[in-house]
Each structure stands twice: as C-alpha cells, then as structure tokens.
N, C-alpha and C positions, 0 to 999 in steps of 0.2 A: 223473329216471331216463332214460336215453339210449332214444331208438326203436331198437333194433337188432335186426337178424338173428338176432344170437346166441343168445339164448334159446330162439328156436323152433330153430335148428340144433342145439343140445344136447339137445332133448326128443327130434329125431327122428332125429339123427345124420346130416342132411343136409349135403353139402358145399358150402359157401358162402365165397366170396371175402371176404378182409379189405380193407375198406373203408379207404383212404388217410387218411382224416379223417371223424369221426361229429361230428355237430351236434344238438343239441337240437329245433332247427326246422329250416328250408331253409338251405343254404350262404347266406353272405353273397354281394351281389351283388358282382359281380367276382372272387371267388374262382377262383383258376385251378388247374385240374390236368392232369396227362399225360392227350391224348385218348386215346391206346391204351390206357392203364390202365382209363379209363373205357368205352371200347369192350368190351374184356374182362370188365368188371366187370358191365356191363348183361347180355352175353351170358349169363355162369353165374348172374345171379340171376334171369333170365327163365326158364330151364331149370329151378332150384330150385323157382320159384312153378310151373312147369306138373306140378309131381308132385304126387298125390293125399294126402289125409290129413292137411291142416291145420286146424285150429280156426280160429275166425274171428278172435281174438285175434293166433293165430300168424302167419296170414295178414296181419293188419294190419302187426305189426312185419315181416315180411320184405318186404312191398310197401315201406313206407317207406324201407327200404335201397335200393330200386329207384327211388324217387323222388329221394331225394338224389342219386342218380349219374346220373339224367337232368337234374337241375336244374344239377349242376356242368356237364354236357354243353350246356346252353343248349337242351334238348330240352324246353321247359315245356307245349307242347301234349300231347305225348306223357305227360308226367309226370300231367297233367291227365287224359287218358285212363285212366291207371291208378289215380289217386287217388280220382276222382270215384266210380267204382263202390263203393269200401271205404266212401268218406263216405255214400252212399245207402244202403248194407246197415246201416251204424248208424243212421241216421237212421229207416229202417223199425222198428229195435227199440226207439226211443224214446230213443235214447242221450244225445241232443242237448237234451231237453227241460228246460230249467232246470237245465243241469250245466255247472258251469264247469270241471271236471276236463276234459273232452271237445272244450273249445271250441277248442284247439289246432287240430284236425282241421279247423274251417271255416276257420280264420283262416289256413291255410296251403294251403287250396283257393283262398281268396281273393289270396292272394300271389301263387300261380302264375298265377291270372288277371291279375293287375298285369303280372308278367313276360313275358306273352304278348301284353300290348299289349290286354285286355280288361278295361278298368278299370271300365266300366257293370257288369259281370257280377261284380267283384271288389266292388264297393259294394252290389250287391244282397244277396250272401251276408253281409256284417255286418249290412246292414240287417234281414235277418232274425234276426241274432242279438239286435242291439237289442231287437226286438219282443218276441223270446223272453223275455230277460232282465227286460224291463219287465213281461211279464205275472207271472213266477216271483217277483221279488224287490222288484217296485216301481220306477217311474220315478225315483226319488232313491237308489236302492241304489248303492253304490260299485262292484257287479259292472256295474252300468247304465251307470254314467258312464264307467268303463273303455272299453267297446266303443263306446259313443257317441263318444269321443275317436279310437278306430280308425276309424270311420266318417268323421269330419272330415280324417283323414288320408289315408284312401281317396279322397274327393271331390278333394282337393288334388293328389294323385299322378295322377288325371284330369283336372286343370283345370276342373273341374265347382264353379268358384268361387262361384256363387250358392246352390247347395245346401252349401256348406260355411259360409256364413256363415249360412244359415238355423238349422242346426243348431248353430251355436255359440251363436247369438243365442238358441236354445230352451234350451240350456245353461245360459246366464247367468241366466236368470229362473226355471229350476226346481231347481238344482242351488247348495248352499253355495258360500261363496267358497275354502273349503278343499277341496271335492273333488279327488280325483286326478285325475279326469277332466278337469277343466277345467284343471288345471296343466300336463298333458299334453301340451296343444295349445295354450294361451295364446298361444305365441311364434309358432307355426305358421300360425295364423289371419291374422296380418298379412300374407301372401301374399296371400291371398284379398282381404283390403280395397284393396291395392296394384292389383292385377291388375283389380278393377273399379271402379278409380278412385274409392273411398268414401275420400276423404282426411279428410272430417269426423271420422268415427269413428275412422278410424288415427292421427290426430293426438291424439285424445283417448287413445287407448290408450298413444301414444307417451310423452306427458306423463307418465302414471301410471308406465311402467316406467324413464323417466330419474329419477323422483322417488323410486322405490324403490331405484335402482342408487347414487343419490348418497348414500344411508345406507350403503353399502357401505365397507370399508375400501378397495377400490380405485379407487371413484368411478365416474362414469358414461362415462369416455372409451371402453373396450369397448363398451357398449350402445348408444353413439352409432354405434360404427363397424359394428356387428351389425345396427342399425335403418336406418343408411343403406345396407347391403347389401341388405337387404329392398325399399328403395324403388328401388334401382338395378334389383333383378332384376324389378320390376314395371314398368319403363319410366319412373320417374318419378326418374332420378338427380340433376336439380338440385335437388328437394325434398331427397335425401337428402343431398346436397352440403351444402346449409345447415344441416340438423340436424348434420353430422358436424363442421362446422366451429365451432359452437356457438361457444365462448369465445373462440377463434380470433379470430372476427368481432368480438367484442365489444373484443379487446386491438387489434386493428387500427384501431379507432375511438378507443380511450382512450390508448394509447399510441405510434401511428404505425406504418405499414406495416412500415417497416424497422427496427423496435425489436428490442433483443435479446430481449424477452418473447416478441415474435412469433414470430423468428426459433427461438428453444426450443420453442415449443410446436407449432410446424410438424413440428419434428422429431420430437418426442413423438407428435405426431397420425400421422405418416407410419409411425412404428415400430408404433404400434396396427395401422394399416392391415396392413401385412406380417404381423402376427401373426393377424389374423383374415380372412386372405384376398383382402385388396383390394389386390392386387398394381399394378394399374394406377394408383389412387388413390395409392398410397405413394409409387410413382416421380413424379408430377405434384407431391406435397407437396415431395417431396426437390428437384425441379428449382426448384420455387417457392423454397424457403430458399436453394437455391445461388444462383440468379440476385440473389437481395437480398445476400446475402453478397458477391458479385462485385462488386456496385454500390458497395457501401459501401467494400470493400476492395481492391479490383482483382482481375482473374481469378487472378493466381498467388499472392496470398497464402495464409497457412497455414490460415485460417478457411474458406474455401471449399474447400479441399483436404481438409480434415478432412470436410465432409461428404459429398465425393464418394467417399472412402474408405468412410466409414459406409453411403452407399447401396450401393456396389460390394459391401460385406461382408453387407448386408440381401438382395440379390440372390443372394449365394452362398448364404445360409441356406435361402433357398426352393428351391436346387438348380437354378437357371435359370443353367446354367453357362456356356452360351453369351455370354448378355448380361454377365454377370459378367467372363467373359476379356475382352470388348470393353470393358468399363468399366476393368479393371484394365490392360490394355495401352496405353491412353491416358493413364490417371493415373500410373502408375510414372515413365514418362520425364519428365514435367512435374515431379512430385516430386523427381525426382533433380536435375534441371537448376533447380529453385527453391530447394530447402531441403537439398540433397546428398545423396549417396548413402547417408553414415552417420547422417542423420537417423533418430530412433526411429519418426516417422510413415513414412518411405520404407522403413523395412526392415520393417516390418509389412505395409506394402499389397504389396512385394516378395513376401513370404513368402506371403501369401495369393494373389498372383498365379501363384505357382508349385504352389500347393495346388490352385489350380482347373485348371491344366494337368495335373496329375498325376491328378486324378479324371476328366478326360476320355482319361486313357491317353496323354498326351502327354509322358514322362518325358524323352525327348531333348531336348525343347523347356524342359522346367522346369531341365533340369541346371545350365545357366550360371546361371540366375536363382538358385537355391539356394547356388551356390559364391560368388557375389558377395555374396549376404546373408551367408554365414558368414564370408567376406572381413572386409565392412565391420564385422560383429557384433564381430568380434576388434580391429579397429581402433579402434572406437569404447570398449571396454570396458579398463579400466584392470588387469584381472586377467583374463590369458589361459584361467583355470579357471573364470571366471564361470557360472553356471548357462545364460543366455541364449546364451552363446558354443558351451557344449558340446550344446545343444540345437539351433542353427543346422547344427552338424556332423553330427549324428546324423539330423538331416534330410535331409542332403547323403548321408549314406552309405545310408540308406532308397533313396532314389531310384536311386543306383548299383546296390543289390541289385536292384531291378526290371527294371533294363537288362543284369542279368547282366554286370556289370563286376565280377566278384569280386573279383580283387586290389586294385582301386581301394577298393572296399568294406571289404576288410581292412583297409588302412592306417586309414582313417578310422576304423573301430571299436576298433582297437588303442589308439588315443588317446582316446576317447571313455570304452571302460570303464576304462582306467586312472584317468582323472579321476574317475569315477562311484565307482569301488570306494574312492577315497580320500575323496572327501566325502561320499558316501551310499552306504556299503556293503550296507544291507538295504531300499534304495530299489526299489520294484517298475521303476523305468526301468534300472536297473544290470542287473536280472536281463534284462531285455530287449535290453539291450546285448550281454550274453554270448551270448543266442542269436542276435542277427542277426551277431554275430562267428562264431559257430559255423557258420552258413548259408555267409557267406562261404566259410569254409575249405572246407566239407564240398563244395561245389560246385567246388573246386579238387582234388578226391580228398585232400585232407589229413585223413583221416579220425581218425587218432590224436589230431590236435589239437582237431579239432572235437567228437568225442563229450564229452569232460568239459565244454565250454563250452555246448554244447546240453543237456547233463543240468541244469547250474548252472541256466541260463536257466529250463528247464520246472520245475525243482522250485523255484524261486526264486518264479516268477511263481504257481505254484500256492500257495503258501506264504502270498504277499501279495495273492491273488486281490481281498481287501476294499479293499484300498487302489487299486485300478485304476478310475479313471472310466468309467462303462458304454459312452462311445463308444470306449474303448481295450480293451475286454474280449477283443476279438479277436485282441491279442496274444498272448493265453495260449494260445489255439487255434492260434496259429501256430507257437508253441513246440512244440507236439504233432506238427504237421505235418512240422517238420523231422526232429524227433527220430524219427518213423516212416520217414521220407525216407532216413537215416542207416541206419536198421536194414535196409530192403531193400536198400540199395544195398550193405552189407557182409553180405548172406546170412542175415539174423536173422529171419526170418521170424517165429518165434513173438513175440520182444520187441515185433516191429510190430504182431502181432494184437492183442495185450494192450494196446497204445493207441491202436489205430484207433477202436473204439467210442466214444472221446472227443471224435470231432471231429464237431461239427455239420456237417450237409448239408442245405441250404446254408448256407453261414456267415451268422449273423445279426448 
C-alpha cells in the first residue's frame, strides 16, 4: 500500500497538493523533479500538518508525503527532523518490538541518515533492528538474516569494511547456505575484502563464484568482468586484470600472441567489458586487438579497419558521443580511401558517423554524409528499389526535416513512399514515410495535401504498433504530434484537443 496523504485528506477534508510522484519508500537517489513544484508542495504540506485533529496513523501518512518531498529536494536533514519524532512516537508505543510490518519506518530513517552522510547513525539504527529481530525471532530466522544483510550493506556504504567483514563472517557460521540474507550480500562483501587487502579470502570466494558461473549457459566471462571491476574498485586493478583475461592469457601461451583465437577472444572480452561498464578496459582491449591486426595485415587492411569500426560502434552504444565522433571522423575517410566509398563496411561506418552527428544535433554536418551514403548505396545496388537504398534515402529525408528543408524533404519522401507502398504496403515504415511526407507538406502550408497523409500515417502506425521496435516507438507519437500541429494550424482546436492527451511528455 502506498504511504500517501490521500487517506488522511479524504477523512478530514484537508486540501493537500497532488504529488508529482509517489513511492513505496524513499524516492530513488538521483530522481529529479522541478524545484519550484517541490517548494510549493512542501509549503502546502507543512501548512496541512499544522492543522489540529489528526490521529497518529493519519499524521504519519501525511508526514510521509512531506518526507518524500524533502528527499526529492535533497533536504535530508530536514526530512530527518520531521520523520524522527514520528518514529520515536511509534517506538514509545512498542510498535517496532518484533514487528516486521513496521520495519520500513526505521529502515527509511536509516536511509535518510545515509543520504545525509551520517553512515554511523544509519548503521546504529539497523543494528538495533538486528538485535530486536534476534530476540523475537531468533538469530537464525530469515527475518533476522535479512536485516543483517542490510546492516552489512550499511557498513559498506560508510566504508566501515572491518565491521562489514565481521558481520559477514558471523553470518557464514550462523546461517544456512541458502539463507536469503546471505544471498543478498554475498557479492557485495567482495568490496570489503578488496578494500582491506584480504586477498586470501577474496581469492577463495572468487574461485567459488567462477566455478558456479561456468555451469551456467553464459559461462564465466561476465563473472570475470564483474569481479575484475570489484578488484579495480578496491585498488587492485592488476590482480583484477589477471582474473579478467583468464582464458585469453592461456591462449596467448598456447596459440601465440597474435593468433586468430587470441584476437577473437580479445574482442569478445572487450565487448563484455563494455556491457558490464568497464569502458576503459574495453577500449584498451580493442586497441590491443587492433595493434595485433595492424602488425599482421598492415594498417589499412580490412581486418583492423573492421575492428576499428566495431570499437567506434561500441563507444557510440555507450552514448560517449564525442569520442565516437572522433573515432568515426578518422575511420571513414581511411575506409573510403582504402576500401572504396561503396564498400559495405564504409557505408555502415559512414551511416553511423552521420547518426552520431545527428545525436549531437549537428544535422547540417550530417547531411552531406547522408547524401553520399544514399548515392553510394544506390550505385552499389542492382535494384534501385532495394530496401537498403530506400532506407538510406529515408534517413536523408529525416535529416532534411530536422533542418526545416521542407521542399527537399518532400522530394525525398515522395519517392520513398511510392516504393514502400509498392513493396511493403502494410509495413510500419510505409506509414511512417506517409507521416513524414505529410510533415514536409504541412510545413509548406499545403494543408489539403498533407492531411490525408498525416491521417494515414497516424492510423497505420497505431494499427501496426506491435511491429514497431521499442527504439522506434517514438515514431508513432511523432505522427500524433504532427496531426495535432495540423489541426492547430487549421483552427480545429477540438480535433487537436482530442489527440493531445495521447502525446507522452516528456517523450520516452
């Protein structure tokens, strides 16, 4: 059940502001909200709380809404000042003695202390909960095990690694292997062993985790990357690197440092590092593989160029756009010179270069690249109506729309829509092309020509929504925006108002 002010408000007829977001507990760290909204909400909630006549439970619910507002505003000390008296009132009534249901109160108070930077006080509150549960449920109860895991995490947040290890090792001796409390922190405690340079115990745990992960369908590669990150975080990056490379090091010895197997494993490891957030290590591994390939084949050979392209795409996928732009701007001219402008790899890299520029809002710089890709794709294809040719032209048209080059975009999308209606009349991409052509016409004040295309695009995308990949779902909402804009520009407010509620804000 949500901790909400609304129950109290309904009972008492109080006027309370609607929260922009409600949470079961405290808002997640980093969650942002309009400061002005929070300020107004805090003022109204404090005024409502000043009114007499609340029962304790009702007061608690209303207070919780204020706690959330203060936490969202980063006012953690003020939140503690509001929440702690409520907790103390419940404590005086004995509501926390052996009560699982009310544990959330104390844990949220501890979380507020953590966010305020008082980790010792937070740990003391949770430690009190551990003692209470041990008395009421027994030290081996799953309830006790769970709060003990929270205590370990609390020690880790405060970097009190010795206490974290001591509590963990007590859990190992007192709780069964399958206890949920142990399972909740068995990976987190690795950080404490690294920080205290307790490598003997850490290495034993590492061996256990690697042995377990080898039995999984995915193998142990992801686990190696994760554990290496723990080592690096604790200042033992070299030990982590040895662990990370694992099979790669063995391949270097058995197959030779520049063997195909070593190069392939290096790239596989680099990709895993990208996925698990170790971008710097991934970049280093990619550079290693590229150097090996350049040494073996030459700097401008297709193989090292392919790896450079893979690296640039991985960097783009991590949304490191400036670095991706740097890599593509060096790579594409080299590919054009050595492989040719119409080579499939060159076309792919150039299209991704254009995409990176567009993600950075540099549509004018991207336009000539999009045009060249479209022209070279058409030259390389035996079929002028091939899907890849039409796609390249559609992406050029989309770029022109972003630059408000409406007439040029219209010419592109007339051709794109004609081909797509012939080849794929019911595909979502065909409806999207109709909407984009309608957009180009509408912005030239050609409303009569634009409206049937905008309607066709909107209705078709709505009908084929299940076909649209998640990353392209915004195309459907774009079709609604365009139709609303048309209705507004043609003085049809009622029609615009009917559609406007279906536009998400902000766009997801």
